[in-house]
N, C-alpha and C positions, 0 to 999 in steps of 0.2 A: 522450518521456520518460514513464516510468512510475515512480511512487513507492510504496514499501512503507512502512507505518508499524507499529511494534510496540512496546508498552510492557512486554511480558512479558520476564523476564530470561532465560529459557531456552526456545528454540523446540524442540519435539520433533523428533528426527532425521528422522522420516518427513516432517513438514511442511517441514523444511529441504530435504530432497531433492526434494520436490514443487515447491518454489519454484525451485530450481536448474533443474529440468527445464523449468519455465515459461519462465525466462529464456533458456535455450538454444533453446527453440522459436521465439523472436522475436529473432534476432540483429540485425534492422534497428532495434530500439528500444534505447534506453539506460534502465537501470533504476537507481534510487537506493533502497537497502535500509537501513533503520535496523536494525542488529543489533550486539550487543556483540562478536560473534566473526565473523571472516571464514572461511566454510567453505573447506576445501582445494580444492574443485573449482569455485570461483566463476568463472563465464564472464567474459570480458573486457568484455562490454557491461554489467556490473553494478558499481556503486560501493557498497561496504559502508562504513557509518560509524556510529559510536556515537550521533551526534546529527545531526538534519537540521532545517533551518529550514522546518518543515511549512507555515506560513502562506505563506512566500514561494514554496515549490514549488507549492502548490495554487493560487496566484494567477498563476502563470507560464503563459502560453498554450501552451507546449510540453508541459505535463503533460497526457497523454491519459486516464489512468485512475489511480485511487488504490486500491491493494489494501490493505485495512484490517481490523483486528480490530473496528472499529466502536465505538471509544471516543467519548464524547460530543463532545469538542472536534473531533476529526478529521471526525466525521460533519457537524457544523455547518459547518466550514470548507470541506469539499468541496461541500456543497449551496450555500453562499454563493457559491462560485467557479464552479459549474456543472461540476464535475469528476465524471464518473461513478465509482461505487464498486463494486469487486469485494469483496463482504463475506466475511470469514473470521472470524466471531465465535467466541470461544473460551470465554467464561464470563459469568456474572452478567448485567448490563444490556446487554451487547453483542448478545445474541440478540434482545432486544426492540428495540434501536436499529436493527439490521440489517433487522428486519421493518418498522420504521416508515419507513425511507428508501427501501425498495424502490419504484422507479418515481417517486421525488420529484425527480429531477434533470432540469432542463430546460435544454438547451444552446441558447443564442442564436447563430444563424449570423450 
């Protein structure tokens, strides 16, 4: 399971299309994507929802990666739960947080 988190109200069309392509490239995984709109070409292995229980998803052992804009809460929650982050910072402190968490996730086997 792969979780996307996003607090921004409107995701640029290019980024939306890039995310769709990413989901399509990994049909063996299930993606949970927080988004206020469901794109027309959403693959079947993606669940789009306006709200996700982020803490519950990040603490679930089935979650393999968190694709995040690197907000403060999500960064801390992913580090706490040992979930690797694919950082996609968009603005403000997200760039700094993404740089700070690089290489900070230690997965215990």
